[in-house]
C-alpha positions as CSV (number, residue, x, y, z in Angstrom):
1,X,307.5,85.0,89.3
2,X,304.8,87.5,90.3
3,X,305.1,90.5,92.6
4,X,301.9,91.6,94.3
5,X,301.1,94.7,96.3
6,X,297.3,94.6,96.5
7,X,296.8,97.6,98.7
8,X,298.1,99.8,95.8
9,X,296.9,97.5,93.0
10,X,300.3,96.9,91.6
11,X,300.8,93.6,89.8
12,X,304.0,92.7,88.0
13,X,304.8,89.5,86.3
14,X,308.5,88.9,85.6
15,X,309.2,86.4,82.9
16,X,313.0,86.9,82.8
17,X,315.6,89.0,84.5
18,X,314.1,88.6,87.9
19,X,317.5,88.7,89.6
20,X,318.1,92.2,88.4
21,X,314.6,93.7,88.7
22,X,313.4,92.1,92.0
23,X,315.8,94.1,94.2
24,X,314.4,97.3,92.7
25,X,310.9,96.3,93.3
26,X,311.6,95.1,96.9
27,X,313.2,98.4,97.7
28,X,310.2,100.4,96.4
29,X,307.6,98.0,97.7
30,X,309.0,96.3,100.9
31,X,305.6,94.8,101.8
32,X,305.0,93.2,98.4
33,X,304.3,89.5,98.3
34,X,306.6,87.7,95.9
35,X,305.2,84.5,94.4
36,X,307.8,82.4,92.6
37,X,306.0,80.0,90.3
38,X,309.2,77.8,90.3
39,X,309.3,77.5,94.1
40,X,307.3,74.5,95.3
41,X,307.4,75.8,98.9
42,X,305.1,78.7,98.1
43,X,302.0,77.6,96.3
44,X,299.1,79.8,95.3
45,X,295.7,78.9,96.4
46,X,292.9,78.6,93.8
47,X,291.7,82.2,94.4
48,X,295.2,83.6,93.9
49,X,295.7,81.6,90.8
50,X,292.5,82.9,89.3
51,X,293.5,86.5,90.3
52,X,296.9,86.0,88.7
53,X,295.3,84.8,85.4
54,X,293.0,87.8,85.4
55,X,295.9,90.2,86.1
56,X,298.0,88.7,83.3
57,X,295.1,89.1,80.9
58,X,294.6,92.7,81.8
59,X,298.3,93.4,81.2
60,X,298.0,92.0,77.7
61,X,295.0,94.2,77.0
62,X,296.2,97.4,78.7
63,X,299.0,99.3,76.9
64,X,299.3,101.6,79.9
65,X,300.2,98.8,82.3
66,X,302.7,97.5,79.7
67,X,304.3,101.0,79.5
68,X,304.6,101.2,83.3
69,X,306.2,97.7,83.4
70,X,308.7,98.7,80.7
71,X,309.6,101.9,82.6
72,X,310.3,99.7,85.7
73,X,312.4,97.3,83.6
74,X,314.4,100.3,82.3
75,X,315.8,100.9,85.8
76,X,312.7,102.3,87.5
77,X,312.6,105.2,85.1
78,X,310.2,108.0,86.1
79,X,307.5,109.4,83.9
80,X,309.3,112.7,84.0
81,X,312.6,111.2,82.8
82,X,310.8,109.3,80.0
83,X,309.1,112.5,79.0
84,X,312.5,114.4,78.9
85,X,314.1,111.6,76.7
86,X,311.2,111.1,74.3
87,X,309.6,114.5,73.9
88,X,306.2,113.1,75.0
89,X,304.7,115.1,77.9
90,X,304.7,113.6,81.3
91,X,301.0,114.2,81.5
92,X,300.4,112.2,78.3
93,X,302.5,109.3,79.7
94,X,300.5,109.4,82.9
95,X,297.2,109.4,81.0
96,X,298.3,106.5,78.9
97,X,299.3,104.5,82.0
98,X,296.0,105.2,83.7
99,X,294.0,104.2,80.6
100,X,292.6,107.7,80.0
101,X,294.4,108.2,76.6
102,X,295.1,105.5,74.0
103,X,298.6,104.7,73.0
104,X,299.1,105.8,69.4
105,X,301.7,104.4,67.1
106,X,303.5,107.7,66.8
107,X,303.8,108.0,70.6
108,X,304.9,104.4,70.9
109,X,307.6,105.1,68.3
110,X,308.9,108.0,70.5
111,X,308.8,106.0,73.7
112,X,310.1,102.6,72.6
113,X,313.8,103.5,72.0
114,X,314.2,104.8,75.5
115,X,312.6,101.7,77.0
116,X,314.7,99.3,74.8
117,X,311.6,97.7,73.3
118,X,310.1,97.5,69.8
119,X,307.3,100.1,69.5
120,X,304.8,97.3,68.7
121,X,305.2,96.0,72.3
122,X,303.6,99.3,73.5
123,X,300.5,99.3,71.3
């Protein structure tokens, strides 16, 4: 399943747990287009399929996007709350998510327990 809000450049791919996270996303982004890959009634055209592949590849190569996705998975946790829990400044979290600062192993180890992921998923 893919959730797309192109006007704000937000792309989220949900591999599991869609039933629990989709209501959160829909409440935050009511105009988002939801594409369910398992639903034959809603098929992506070739341009959307290419865009989806490109977005998926960017997520793999961009630790900041992964960090943002994991924050959402953790109950739409804010940067401020993650900073309070982890001891990493909100500004650093923001810079990582925006690709301005690289995710280091030491920062990943501080953030991961609060996102319920292995630190290696963040680097």
